[in-house]
N, C-alpha and C positions, 0 to 999 in steps of 0.2 A: 613720725612724731607720735608719741603715745600720750593721749589726753584722757583724763578721767572725768566721770560725771557721777555725782551723788545727789540723792533726792530724799527728802523726808516728808512723809505724808502729813497732812493737816490733822492735828489731834489735840487733846486737852492737856498734854504734858507741859510742864513749865519750861521756860527758856533755857534754864541751866541743864536740864536733861536733854533737850533738843541739841544744845551746843555740844554736850559731851558725846552724844551719838554721832553727830555730823563730824566732829573732830576725829572720832575713831574711824569713820568711813574714809575721811581724807587721808589719814595716816596709812590705812591699809592700801589705798589706791597709790600712794606715793612710794611706800616701802615694799610691799609684796608684789604689786602689779606694775611698778616702775613708771608711773605716770609723771611726766615732766610738768604738766599743768593739770589742775583739777577745778572744775566748775561745779557749783552747788545750787540746788533749788531747795531752800530751807522749809518752804511751806507749799508743797505741791503733791497732789494725789497722782497715782500712777496713770490714771486715764485722762488727766488734763492735757490738752494740746500743748505742744512745745511753745508755740507763739504766745500762749496765755499765761505761761509760768512767770513767776517773779515780777509781776506787774504792779506791785504795791510797795509802799514805803516801808512796811514791816520787813519784807524780804531784803531790801537794800540796806536797811539799818542792821539787820541781823548778820549779813554777810561781812560787814566791817569787822566783826569780832572773830571771824574765822580766818585761818591761814589757807586761803584758796585764791583762785584767779578770777573769781566773779560768779555771776549768775548765768542762767540760761541765755539771757540777752547778750551777755559778754561772750558766751560760747558761739552764738550766731555770728557776732562780729569777728571773732577769731577764725571761724571756719570760712567766712567770706573772704578773709585776707590771706589765708594760708595757701602757699603754693606747693608745699610738700604734701605727701599722702599722710593721712591721719588714721590711727587706730583708736577708736573710741571705746573706752573701758567702763564697765559698770559692775556693781555687785548685784547679781541676780537679774533676771530678765525684767522684772517689775522695777528694778532700780533705774531703768531708762523709761519704759512706758508699757502700758497694756493696750494702748490705742494703736491698733495695727495699721490703719490707713494713714494716721499721722506719722508713724514711724517710716512707712514706705515713702511718704512725701518728703520727710526730713532728709532721708538718705539720698533720694533722687535730687533734691534741691542742692545739697552740699556735695559736689563732685569730688572733693578732696577726701571724703570718708572712704577708706579702702576696706576696712573691716570693723566689725563690732565684736568686742571681746567681752564675754560674760564670765565673771568669777562665780564658780559654783562651790566654793569652799575648798574642796580637795582637788579640784581641777578647773581648768578654764575651757570655755568653748569659743572657738573662733568662727565667726560667720562672715563670709565675704559679702561685699557690696552686691555683686551679681546675684548671689543666692537670695539675699534679702529682697531684691527688686523683682526677681522672677519666680521664686519658689514659695507658693502659698503655705506649704507645710512647714517650712522654716519660720515663716512669719508667725505661724500659730504658736510657736514656742513662747512668744511674748504674751500670749493670752494664758497666763499662768497663775493668776492671783486667786488662790484658794484660802490662804491665810497669810498673815504678816510674816516676813522673813527677817531674821536678825542680821542686818547688813553691817553692823558696827563691830562685829567680832570676827 
């Protein structure tokens, strides 16, 4: 099962811009990257721990207007109940997280995650569960945040 995840950092842009950017990311995940489900964190910085994402009414209300399958909390529930192997797809490394220990813990906790696939625009990078858990150099790829990446195009 191919599952997408999109995240938008906390910033000062208005909700209509945030909605448009997230909608573009969701569309890309569904059409180009063939995700069957897409989960979204509409107000989450790249270094925020997964467990702390989308824990406010603002995120829940915002999600209602997007054509997605829910928030990070819904992704947790989905992964806990999924018996098939999952490929988790994101646009850029920071599209998932820059918090390395939290990423390792997340992958370790959710045994159904087989691979994480990162869209790099002109190519995708496939990273196996084993490499994420064992190889510190691979994990360092997620410490990539030097400037904002346009993930909606």
